[in-house]
PASEBA-1860 file (N, C-alpha, C; in nm, 3 decimals):
! residues 294
1> MAYLLFVD> 12.250/8.534/9.263/12.294/8.576/9.130/12.378/8.703/9.142 ~ 12.489/8.707/9.070/12.580/8.821/9.079/12.639/8.851/8.941 ~ 12.693/8.971/8.929/12.767/9.011/8.809/12.910/9.041/8.849 ~ 13.003/9.008/8.760/13.143/9.045/8.778/13.175/9.156/8.680 ~ 13.243/9.258/8.728/13.287/9.369/8.643/13.439/9.360/8.631 ~ 13.486/9.317/8.515/13.630/9.309/8.489/13.677/9.444/8.436 ~ 13.776/9.501/8.501/13.815/9.639/8.472/13.960/9.646/8.424 ~ 13.980/9.719/8.315/14.116/9.746/8.265/14.116/9.886/8.204
9> ESGQDHRE> 14.233/9.932/8.165/14.245/10.069/8.117/14.330/10.074/7.992 ~ 14.320/10.186/7.923/14.398/10.208/7.801/14.432/10.356/7.791 ~ 14.551/10.385/7.738/14.589/10.524/7.715/14.645/10.597/7.835 ~ 14.670/10.527/7.947/14.719/10.594/8.066/14.861/10.646/8.053 ~ 14.934/10.595/7.953/15.071/10.643/7.934/15.076/10.778/7.862 ~ 14.960/10.823/7.808/14.948/10.954/7.742/15.049/10.969/7.627 ~ 15.070/10.862/7.554/15.162/10.868/7.440/15.086/10.896/7.311 ~ 15.017/10.795/7.259/14.950/10.811/7.131/14.798/10.816/7.143
17> APYEVLAG> 14.742/10.743/7.238/14.596/10.731/7.247/14.530/10.866/7.268 ~ 14.421/10.894/7.196/14.354/11.024/7.209/14.280/11.040/7.341 ~ 14.243/10.931/7.406/14.171/10.938/7.533/14.226/10.833/7.630 ~ 14.218/10.865/7.757/14.246/10.770/7.864/14.113/10.704/7.899 ~ 14.109/10.573/7.897/13.982/10.502/7.917/13.995/10.400/8.030 ~ 13.900/10.407/8.123/13.883/10.305/8.226/13.757/10.229/8.189 ~ 13.772/10.102/8.152/13.658/10.027/8.099/13.632/9.902/8.182 ~ 13.504/9.868/8.195/13.465/9.747/8.265/13.372/9.664/8.179
25> LAVQDRDL> 13.393/9.534/8.180/13.305/9.440/8.111/13.226/9.364/8.218 ~ 13.094/9.378/8.217/13.009/9.310/8.314/12.953/9.182/8.253 ~ 12.967/9.072/8.326/12.914/8.943/8.282/12.854/8.872/8.401 ~ 12.742/8.808/8.381/12.674/8.738/8.490/12.753/8.613/8.529 ~ 12.751/8.582/8.658/12.831/8.470/8.707/12.800/8.340/8.634 ~ 12.674/8.315/8.604/12.638/8.188/8.540/12.684/8.180/8.394 ~ 12.717/8.296/8.334/12.760/8.299/8.194/12.912/8.301/8.179 ~ 12.984/8.329/8.288/13.127/8.356/8.275/13.204/8.239/8.216
33> WNLVVAVQ> 13.186/8.120/8.271/13.265/8.006/8.222/13.232/7.975/8.077 ~ 13.104/7.983/8.041/13.066/7.956/7.902/13.129/8.058/7.808 ~ 13.138/8.183/7.852/13.204/8.286/7.771/13.352/8.255/7.756 ~ 13.418/8.217/7.864/13.561/8.185/7.860/13.587/8.070/7.763 ~ 13.507/7.965/7.771/13.524/7.849/7.682/13.500/7.890/7.537 ~ 13.399/7.973/7.513/13.369/8.017/7.377/13.483/8.100/7.318 ~ 13.547/8.183/7.401/13.662/8.261/7.353/13.778/8.169/7.318 ~ 13.802/8.069/7.401/13.909/7.972/7.372/13.881/7.896/7.243
41> ESEERHFG> 13.757/7.858/7.222/13.720/7.788/7.098/13.738/7.880/6.978 ~ 13.712/8.009/6.997/13.732/8.105/6.889/13.880/8.116/6.852 ~ 13.967/8.112/6.952/14.111/8.111/6.924/14.148/7.994/6.835 ~ 14.100/7.877/6.871/14.129/7.757/6.792/14.073/7.769/6.650 ~ 13.955/7.827/6.641/13.888/7.838/6.512/13.961/7.933/6.418 ~ 14.017/8.039/6.471/14.081/8.140/6.385/14.231/8.119/6.367 ~ 14.298/8.065/6.469/14.444/8.052/6.463/14.492/7.908/6.453 ~ 14.398/7.811/6.459/14.439/7.672/6.454/14.504/7.623/6.581
49> RRYREPGK> 14.506/7.707/6.684/14.568/7.677/6.813/14.531/7.791/6.908 ~ 14.570/7.779/7.034/14.549/7.890/7.126/14.645/8.003/7.091 ~ 14.591/8.123/7.073/14.677/8.239/7.048/14.760/8.271/7.171 ~ 14.695/8.263/7.288/14.764/8.292/7.413/14.870/8.187/7.442 ~ 14.985/8.234/7.490/15.094/8.145/7.525/15.155/8.196/7.654 ~ 15.151/8.118/7.763/15.197/8.164/7.895/15.337/8.224/7.890 ~ 15.348/8.345/7.948/15.477/8.411/7.955/15.525/8.471/7.824 ~ 15.447/8.456/7.718/15.493/8.502/7.587/15.392/8.590/7.515
57> RELKAMKL> 15.264/8.548/7.516/15.164/8.621/7.437/15.029/8.615/7.507 ~ 14.962/8.730/7.516/14.827/8.734/7.571/14.737/8.813/7.477 ~ 14.607/8.813/7.505/14.511/8.882/7.418/14.511/9.031/7.450 ~ 14.610/9.101/7.398/14.621/9.245/7.419/14.571/9.317/7.295 ~ 14.479/9.412/7.315/14.423/9.485/7.203/14.531/9.558/7.124 ~ 14.633/9.609/7.192/14.739/9.683/7.125/14.812/9.595/7.023 ~ 14.817/9.465/7.048/14.881/9.373/6.955/14.785/9.324/6.847 ~ 14.660/9.303/6.885/14.562/9.249/6.792/14.512/9.353/6.692
65> LKKKVFRL> 14.508/9.481/6.734/14.441/9.583/6.653/14.530/9.701/6.615 ~ 14.660/9.688/6.631/14.746/9.801/6.595/14.741/9.826/6.445 ~ 14.784/9.944/6.403/14.773/9.983/6.262/14.845/9.885/6.170 ~ 14.958/9.833/6.215/15.034/9.740/6.131/14.954/9.616/6.097 ~ 14.870/9.570/6.188/14.787/9.451/6.162/14.695/9.475/6.043 ~ 14.632/9.591/6.038/14.541/9.623/5.929/14.618/9.641/5.798 ~ 14.738/9.698/5.807/14.819/9.714/5.686/14.859/9.578/5.632 ~ 14.901/9.488/5.718/14.939/9.354/5.673/14.819/9.277/5.619
73> ARQLPPFP> 14.704/9.294/5.682/14.585/9.221/5.639/14.543/9.260/5.498 ~ 14.575/9.383/5.457/14.532/9.432/5.325/14.632/9.402/5.214 ~ 14.748/9.349/5.248/14.850/9.336/5.143/14.823/9.219/5.047 ~ 14.732/9.130/5.085/14.690/9.020/4.997/14.538/9.002/5.010 ~ 14.474/8.945/4.909/14.329/8.920/4.919/14.298/8.828/5.038 ~ 14.175/8.834/5.089/14.137/8.749/5.203/14.155/8.600/5.170 ~ 14.211/8.528/5.264/14.228/8.384/5.249/14.100/8.311/5.288 ~ 14.070/8.198/5.226/13.960/8.113/5.275/13.988/8.072/5.419
81> DEERRRLS> 13.883/8.047/5.495/13.897/8.022/5.639/13.998/7.912/5.671 ~ 13.989/7.800/5.605/14.077/7.688/5.637/14.223/7.721/5.608 ~ 14.248/7.785/5.495/14.386/7.822/5.460/14.438/7.928/5.556 ~ 14.354/8.023/5.591/14.394/8.128/5.686/14.430/8.067/5.821 ~ 14.352/7.972/5.865/14.379/7.906/5.992/14.514/7.832/5.989 ~ 14.540/7.761/5.881/14.666/7.686/5.870/14.785/7.781/5.867 ~ 14.777/7.887/5.786/14.887/7.981/5.775/14.910/8.058/5.905 ~ 14.801/8.091/5.974/14.813/8.162/6.101/14.883/8.073/6.205
89> HEALDDGA> 14.845/7.947/6.207/14.907/7.852/6.297/15.058/7.848/6.273 ~ 15.097/7.841/6.147/15.239/7.835/6.112/15.310/7.963/6.154 ~ 15.246/8.077/6.137/15.308/8.205/6.175/15.329/8.213/6.326 ~ 15.231/8.166/6.402/15.244/8.168/6.548/15.350/8.071/6.597 ~ 15.364/7.959/6.528/15.463/7.859/6.568/15.606/7.906/6.541 ~ 15.625/7.982/6.435/15.761/8.025/6.398/15.756/8.164/6.336 ~ 15.724/8.261/6.419/15.708/8.398/6.370/15.835/8.457/6.311 ~ 15.951/8.416/6.359/16.077/8.473/6.310/16.102/8.440/6.164
97> HATQHQMT> 16.044/8.332/6.116/16.066/8.292/5.976/15.935/8.292/5.895 ~ 15.836/8.365/5.941/15.705/8.366/5.874/15.715/8.431/5.736 ~ 15.644/8.372/5.640/15.639/8.425/5.504/15.535/8.537/5.494 ~ 15.533/8.604/5.378/15.434/8.708/5.357/15.293/8.651/5.369 ~ 15.269/8.535/5.311/15.137/8.473/5.319/15.098/8.442/5.463 ~ 15.192/8.391/5.540/15.164/8.358/5.679/15.135/8.483/5.763 ~ 15.213/8.588/5.743/15.192/8.711/5.820/15.060/8.778/5.781 ~ 15.027/8.774/5.653/14.901/8.831/5.608/14.783/8.753/5.666
105> ALAQAKIA> 14.792/8.622/5.660/14.685/8.538/5.715/14.668/8.561/5.864 ~ 14.779/8.575/5.937/14.772/8.599/6.081/14.705/8.733/6.110 ~ 14.737/8.835/6.033/14.674/8.966/6.052/14.524/8.959/6.025 ~ 14.487/8.890/5.917/14.345/8.875/5.886/14.274/8.796/5.996 ~ 14.341/8.695/6.050/14.283/8.614/6.157/14.263/8.696/6.284 ~ 14.357/8.784/6.316/14.345/8.868/6.436/14.220/8.956/6.428 ~ 14.197/9.017/6.313/14.081/9.107/6.298/13.951/9.025/6.306 ~ 13.949/8.911/6.238/13.830/8.826/6.242/13.804/8.774/6.383
113> FVKDILAL> 13.909/8.742/6.455/13.897/8.692/6.592/13.837/8.798/6.683 ~ 13.885/8.922/6.673/13.831/9.031/6.756/13.682/9.049/6.730 ~ 13.643/9.049/6.605/13.500/9.063/6.572/13.420/8.945/6.628 ~ 13.479/8.827/6.624/13.410/8.708/6.674/13.390/8.715/6.825 ~ 13.493/8.756/6.900/13.477/8.756/7.046/13.387/8.870/7.092 ~ 13.381/8.978/7.015/13.283/9.083/7.048/13.141/9.032/7.023 ~ 13.124/8.952/6.919/12.993/8.890/6.895/12.957/8.796/7.010 ~ 13.058/8.730/7.067/13.034/8.644/7.183/12.990/8.726/7.304
121> CVRFRCRI> 13.048/8.845/7.320/13.006/8.933/7.430/12.859/8.971/7.414 ~ 12.816/8.995/7.291/12.675/9.022/7.266/12.591/8.899/7.299 ~ 12.636/8.784/7.254/12.562/8.659/7.275/12.544/8.629/7.424 ~ 12.646/8.657/7.504/12.638/8.626/7.647/12.592/8.746/7.730 ~ 12.531/8.843/7.663/12.463/8.955/7.731/12.557/9.037/7.818 ~ 12.680/9.051/7.775/12.775/9.136/7.848/12.740/9.282/7.828 ~ 12.784/9.366/7.919/12.766/9.510/7.908/12.900/9.580/7.931 ~ 12.918/9.689/7.859/13.041/9.768/7.869/13.014/9.896/7.948
129> FASIVDPA> 13.101/9.925/8.042/13.098/10.048/8.120/13.233/10.117/8.101 ~ 13.232/10.247/8.080/13.361/10.313/8.057/13.356/10.460/8.094 ~ 13.465/10.504/8.156/13.489/10.646/8.180/13.598/10.688/8.081 ~ 13.565/10.784/7.996/13.654/10.827/7.889/13.706/10.966/7.926 ~ 13.836/10.978/7.944/13.895/11.097/8.006/13.983/11.172/7.907 ~ 13.964/11.304/7.898/14.056/11.387/7.822/14.194/11.380/7.886 ~ 14.301/11.364/7.807/14.435/11.350/7.865/14.477/11.466/7.955 ~ 14.426/11.586/7.929/14.466/11.703/8.007/14.376/11.729/8.127
137> SPVPGREI> 14.289/11.634/8.161/14.195/11.655/8.272/14.269/11.673/8.405 ~ 14.230/11.775/8.484/14.290/11.790/8.618/14.259/11.669/8.704 ~ 14.354/11.630/8.789/14.337/11.511/8.873/14.326/11.552/9.019 ~ 14.258/11.471/9.102/14.241/11.505/9.243/14.364/11.471/9.325 ~ 14.360/11.505/9.454/14.466/11.466/9.545/14.475/11.315/9.556 ~ 14.587/11.266/9.603/14.616/11.122/9.605/14.516/11.043/9.688 ~ 14.458/11.105/9.791/14.371/11.029/9.881/14.227/11.018/9.830 ~ 14.193/11.091/9.724/14.055/11.096/9.675/14.040/11.003/9.554
145> LRKDYSYL> 13.931/10.927/9.552/13.902/10.840/9.438/13.870/10.926/9.316 ~ 13.938/10.900/9.206/13.917/10.977/9.085/13.774/10.957/9.034 ~ 13.728/11.061/8.963/13.591/11.059/8.914/13.567/10.948/8.812 ~ 13.670/10.908/8.737/13.647/10.801/8.641/13.609/10.671/8.711 ~ 13.666/10.648/8.829/13.630/10.529/8.906/13.491/10.544/8.968 ~ 13.463/10.658/9.029/13.333/10.676/9.095/13.220/10.671/8.992 ~ 13.242/10.728/8.873/13.140/10.721/8.769/13.120/10.577/8.721 ~ 13.230/10.502/8.711/13.219/10.362/8.669/13.135/10.284/8.771
153> FERFYYFL> 13.162/10.306/8.899/13.086/10.237/9.004/12.940/10.281/9.004 ~ 12.915/10.409/8.978/12.777/10.459/8.974/12.698/10.389/8.864 ~ 12.755/10.384/8.745/12.683/10.321/8.632/12.664/10.172/8.655 ~ 12.765/10.107/8.712/12.753/9.965/8.742/12.645/9.942/8.847 ~ 12.635/10.030/8.945/12.534/10.020/9.049/12.393/10.033/8.989 ~ 12.373/10.130/8.900/12.242/10.145/8.836/12.205/10.018/8.759 ~ 12.304/9.961/8.690/12.281/9.838/8.614/12.240/9.725/8.708 ~ 12.310/9.710/8.820/12.278/9.604/8.916/12.139/9.623/8.974
161> EDQRVEAG> 12.102/9.747/9.003/11.966/9.774/9.052/11.863/9.725/8.952 ~ 11.884/9.757/8.826/11.786/9.720/8.724/11.779/9.569/8.703 ~ 11.890/9.500/8.724/11.890/9.354/8.705/11.836/9.280/8.826 ~ 11.819/9.353/8.937/11.769/9.293/9.062/11.855/9.174/9.107 ~ 11.985/9.197/9.110/12.078/9.092/9.152/12.124/9.117/9.295 ~ 12.193/9.018/9.349/12.236/9.027/9.489/12.364/9.108/9.506 ~ 12.454/9.102/9.409/12.583/9.169/9.428/12.656/9.188/9.297 ~ 12.749/9.284/9.299/12.841/9.305/9.189/12.983/9.301/9.242
169> LVVFDELE> 13.068/9.221/9.177/13.207/9.206/9.219/13.296/9.276/9.118 ~ 13.394/9.353/9.167/13.484/9.428/9.081/13.619/9.356/9.075 ~ 13.667/9.331/8.954/13.792/9.258/8.933/13.886/9.345/8.851 ~ 13.999/9.383/8.910/14.097/9.469/8.843/14.215/9.389/8.792 ~ 14.274/9.439/8.682/14.405/9.392/8.641/14.503/9.432/8.751 ~ 14.589/9.340/8.791/14.680/9.368/8.902/14.773/9.484/8.869 ~ 14.779/9.580/8.960/14.867/9.695/8.947/14.996/9.669/9.025 ~ 15.092/9.760/9.011/15.208/9.755/9.100/15.156/9.763/9.243
177> KSQSHVLV> 15.217/9.690/9.336/15.157/9.668/9.467/15.123/9.798/9.540 ~ 15.210/9.897/9.534/15.182/10.024/9.603/15.062/10.093/9.540 ~ 15.047/10.084/9.407/14.932/10.143/9.339/14.803/10.071/9.380 ~ 14.812/9.939/9.395/14.694/9.863/9.438/14.651/9.904/9.578 ~ 14.748/9.926/9.666/14.715/9.970/9.802/14.648/10.106/9.801 ~ 14.699/10.196/9.717/14.639/10.330/9.706/14.494/10.319/9.660 ~ 14.470/10.242/9.554/14.335/10.227/9.501/14.242/10.164/9.603 ~ 14.287/10.060/9.673/14.204/9.996/9.775/14.169/10.096/9.885
185> GQMDYYFK> 14.265/10.179/9.925/14.240/10.280/10.028/14.140/10.384/9.981 ~ 14.152/10.428/9.857/14.058/10.526/9.802/13.918/10.469/9.794 ~ 13.907/10.343/9.750/13.775/10.278/9.743/13.717/10.259/9.882 ~ 13.801/10.224/9.978/13.754/10.204/10.114/13.691/10.333/10.167 ~ 13.759/10.446/10.145/13.705/10.574/10.191/13.576/10.608/10.117 ~ 13.576/10.589/9.987/13.460/10.623/9.905/13.336/10.546/9.950 ~ 13.351/10.415/9.970/13.235/10.332/10.004/13.195/10.343/10.152 ~ 13.285/10.388/10.237/13.252/10.400/10.380/13.206/10.539/10.420
193> FTQPGKQR> 13.262/10.644/10.357/13.244/10.778/10.411/13.181/10.880/10.317 ~ 13.147/10.840/10.194/13.073/10.931/10.107/12.931/10.879/10.092 ~ 12.836/10.969/10.079/12.698/10.926/10.071/12.669/10.839/9.948 ~ 12.717/10.879/9.829/12.693/10.791/9.713/12.760/10.656/9.731 ~ 12.883/10.655/9.786/12.954/10.530/9.804/12.884/10.436/9.901 ~ 12.836/10.491/10.013/12.766/10.407/10.112/12.640/10.345/10.052 ~ 12.571/10.420/9.967/12.452/10.365/9.902/12.491/10.253/9.805 ~ 12.595/10.275/9.728/12.633/10.179/9.625/12.697/10.054/9.684
201> ANLVLPEP> 12.747/10.064/9.808/12.803/9.947/9.874/12.697/9.842/9.903 ~ 12.571/9.878/9.891/12.463/9.780/9.908/12.465/9.673/9.799 ~ 12.519/9.709/9.683/12.523/9.614/9.571/12.664/9.588/9.520 ~ 12.750/9.690/9.521/12.887/9.675/9.471/12.978/9.640/9.588 ~ 13.042/9.524/9.583/13.133/9.485/9.690/13.249/9.583/9.694 ~ 13.269/9.656/9.806/13.369/9.763/9.809/13.514/9.716/9.798 ~ 13.544/9.593/9.837/13.682/9.546/9.828/13.701/9.469/9.697 ~ 13.786/9.520/9.607/13.801/9.456/9.476/13.893/9.335/9.481
209> FFVHSDLT> 13.889/9.259/9.372/13.983/9.149/9.351/14.086/9.195/9.248 ~ 14.210/9.148/9.263/14.315/9.178/9.166/14.365/9.048/9.105 ~ 14.377/9.045/8.973/14.417/8.923/8.903/14.524/8.957/8.799 ~ 14.592/8.854/8.750/14.688/8.871/8.642/14.613/8.873/8.509 ~ 14.637/8.974/8.428/14.561/8.988/8.303/14.587/8.872/8.208 ~ 14.710/8.819/8.206/14.739/8.712/8.110/14.674/8.580/8.148 ~ 14.615/8.574/8.269/14.547/8.452/8.313/14.396/8.468/8.318 ~ 14.345/8.585/8.286/14.204/8.615/8.310/14.138/8.671/8.184
217> TGIQLADL> 14.052/8.590/8.124/13.988/8.628/7.997/13.907/8.755/8.011 ~ 13.834/8.771/8.122/13.750/8.890/8.140/13.829/9.018/8.135 ~ 13.949/9.019/8.194/14.034/9.138/8.190/14.080/9.166/8.048 ~ 14.111/9.062/7.974/14.156/9.081/7.836/14.044/9.137/7.748 ~ 13.920/9.099/7.776/13.807/9.155/7.702/13.785/9.302/7.740 ~ 13.805/9.335/7.868/13.794/9.474/7.911/13.903/9.560/7.847 ~ 14.024/9.504/7.835/14.134/9.574/7.768/14.098/9.603/7.623 ~ 14.038/9.506/7.556/13.995/9.524/7.417/13.893/9.637/7.406
225> AAYVISWS> 13.794/9.637/7.497/13.692/9.742/7.494/13.753/9.878/7.518 ~ 13.845/9.889/7.615/13.908/10.018/7.647/13.984/10.072/7.527 ~ 14.058/9.987/7.459/14.138/10.029/7.344/14.049/10.077/7.229 ~ 13.945/10.000/7.200/13.855/10.036/7.090/13.782/10.167/7.121 ~ 13.739/10.184/7.244/13.670/10.308/7.282/13.763/10.428/7.265 ~ 13.887/10.414/7.308/13.981/10.525/7.297/14.002/10.568/7.153 ~ 14.008/10.470/7.062/14.043/10.501/6.924/13.924/10.512/6.828 ~ 13.803/10.475/6.874/13.694/10.471/6.776/13.561/10.527/6.824
233> VRFGTMSG> 13.525/10.506/6.950/13.392/10.547/6.996/13.391/10.698/7.024 ~ 13.295/10.767/6.964/13.283/10.911/6.983/13.136/10.948/7.003 ~ 13.110/11.042/7.095/12.976/11.094/7.115/12.988/11.228/7.186 ~ 12.879/11.304/7.185/12.878/11.434/7.252/12.985/11.527/7.197 ~ 13.068/11.582/7.286/13.170/11.679/7.247/13.305/11.613/7.219 ~ 13.311/11.483/7.216/13.439/11.415/7.191/13.485/11.443/7.048 ~ 13.606/11.495/7.035/13.656/11.531/6.902/13.796/11.478/6.876 ~ 13.841/11.383/6.959/13.974/11.326/6.940/13.983/11.249/6.810
241> PKRAELED> 14.104/11.234/6.756/14.122/11.161/6.629/14.074/11.018/6.639 ~ 14.024/10.967/6.527/13.972/10.830/6.521/14.052/10.749/6.420 ~ 14.046/10.618/6.435/14.102/10.528/6.335/13.987/10.469/6.255 ~ 13.981/10.505/6.128/13.867/10.466/6.043/13.853/10.315/6.032 ~ 13.965/10.242/6.035/13.958/10.097/6.017/13.893/10.027/6.135 ~ 13.876/10.098/6.248/13.813/10.041/6.366/13.664/10.076/6.375 ~ 13.610/10.142/6.276/13.473/10.193/6.283/13.371/10.083/6.311 ~ 13.376/9.973/6.235/13.275/9.868/6.255/13.292/9.798/6.389
249> IGQVVLGL> 13.416/9.782/6.434/13.441/9.723/6.565/13.392/9.817/6.675 ~ 13.415/9.946/6.656/13.369/10.044/6.754/13.218/10.046/6.767 ~ 13.148/10.024/6.658/13.002/10.022/6.664/12.950/9.904/6.745 ~ 13.019/9.790/6.737/12.979/9.674/6.817/13.000/9.704/6.965 ~ 13.115/9.762/6.999/13.142/9.798/7.139/13.039/9.899/7.189 ~ 13.007/9.996/7.106/12.907/10.097/7.144/12.772/10.031/7.170 ~ 12.741/9.925/7.095/12.615/9.855/7.113/12.607/9.776/7.243 ~ 12.721/9.760/7.312/12.724/9.687/7.439/12.703/9.779/7.560
257> KYRATREI> 12.684/9.908/7.535/12.662/10.000/7.648/12.526/9.973/7.711 ~ 12.509/10.025/7.833/12.382/10.011/7.904/12.328/10.150/7.933 ~ 12.198/10.164/7.923/12.136/10.294/7.951/12.030/10.276/8.059 ~ 12.049/10.346/8.170/11.954/10.342/8.281/11.872/10.471/8.283 ~ 11.756/10.465/8.345/11.671/10.583/8.361/11.652/10.609/8.511 ~ 11.687/10.730/8.555/11.675/10.765/8.696/11.619/10.907/8.710 ~ 11.564/10.936/8.828/11.520/11.072/8.857/11.640/11.153/8.905 ~ 11.681/11.250/8.826/11.797/11.333/8.857/11.763/11.479/8.830
265> DGNPNFSV> 11.791/11.565/8.927/11.765/11.709/8.915/11.621/11.737/8.874 ~ 11.528/11.663/8.933/11.386/11.686/8.908/11.332/11.622/8.782 ~ 11.419/11.562/8.703/11.375/11.494/8.580/11.358/11.345/8.610 ~ 11.234/11.293/8.611/11.212/11.152/8.646/11.259/11.054/8.539 ~ 11.288/11.104/8.420/11.326/11.015/8.309/11.465/11.051/8.256 ~ 11.554/11.086/8.347/11.690/11.122/8.306/11.764/10.996/8.260 ~ 11.823/11.002/8.142/11.892/10.888/8.084/12.040/10.890/8.122 ~ 12.088/10.780/8.178/12.227/10.770/8.222/12.296/10.658/8.143
273> SSLVHIKD> 12.395/10.695/8.065/12.466/10.597/7.982/12.580/10.533/8.061 ~ 12.612/10.409/8.027/12.725/10.342/8.091/12.859/10.392/8.037 ~ 12.856/10.473/7.932/12.976/10.537/7.879/12.969/10.685/7.910 ~ 13.071/10.740/7.974/13.069/10.880/8.012/13.201/10.946/7.973 ~ 13.190/11.068/7.922/13.307/11.147/7.884/13.337/11.246/7.996 ~ 13.460/11.244/8.047/13.497/11.325/8.163/13.608/11.423/8.126 ~ 13.590/11.550/8.164/13.689/11.653/8.135/13.764/11.700/8.260 ~ 13.718/11.659/8.378/13.781/11.699/8.505/13.763/11.584/8.603
281> LRPAGERL> 13.873/11.528/8.652/13.866/11.411/8.738/13.848/11.445/8.886 ~ 13.848/11.572/8.921/13.834/11.610/9.062/13.688/11.608/9.104 ~ 13.662/11.571/9.231/13.524/11.582/9.282/13.482/11.727/9.291 ~ 13.351/11.751/9.297/13.299/11.889/9.294/13.357/11.975/9.406 ~ 13.369/11.918/9.528/13.420/11.996/9.639/13.561/12.045/9.617 ~ 13.647/11.961/9.561/13.786/12.001/9.535/13.792/12.105/9.424 ~ 13.709/12.092/9.321/13.708/12.191/9.213/13.668/12.328/9.266 ~ 13.564/12.333/9.349/13.516/12.460/9.404/13.621/12.522/9.495
289> SQAEQA> 13.686/12.439/9.577/13.788/12.488/9.670/13.904/12.551/9.595 ~ 13.951/12.485/9.492/14.064/12.538/9.416/14.025/12.661/9.336 ~ 13.900/12.666/9.291/13.853/12.784/9.220/13.849/12.906/9.312 ~ 13.804/12.884/9.436/13.798/12.994/9.533/13.938/13.045/9.568 ~ 14.034/12.952/9.582/14.172/12.991/9.613/14.234/13.071/9.500 ~ 14.195/13.037/9.376/14.248/13.109/9.260/14.194/13.251/9.257
END
């Protein structure tokens, strides 16, 4: 028995998003195909056809949940399900000539679809892991694995321990090839030569898989979680701006977090959340070294 952790990110361009988020969706191997089929059926149910179209359209949170979608959804009263499905189908088939009714129905369908697939994540016992980073956080040298990745692996490792499974596989959205090589090298060093990494390699497979996001449902769900967390989920000292229209969706995502209990710093019941807010991406040794030089 194994879990797959599908990983994607949001806000890395530092344009509008209040936080940079590295998010992972964990799903058990035996549940993955059933989840994929259920998401496809949800597309048919809400849009009258598959929303995804090869080379043209994928399940990107930025498209499904942008502010314009909510504005369009509110411009007319909610359509009955069957009428909304028909109008959405027509809008997807010929978006260039879509009417106001068709565009409104499509926007309403997008929001309903997102809520539906998050409910599917709950149904299939998925868990969300995320490192939420302040945009101005200092970053480490190129050869060192950033703390958002190491924290993600730590939380995933705790989860795997508690589930008593054989392994956890990490699946990334494919990066530009040189970036993928850098990340693989950083992970290789982390899992081979750091004490926490060597311990976590017992359950987390150190060599990740890279896939195309438009072909992989798990990555698209991780993208959705990352986007919603950046714009809606807040806890602790997080004070970045929020989008009020995402509040109910954010609460569902927040409900998918995992909380482990470990002995840390002498506390046998220390609670470790799968969602962590990070203000400095450098490892402790690098922070201390640079502080001393200053």
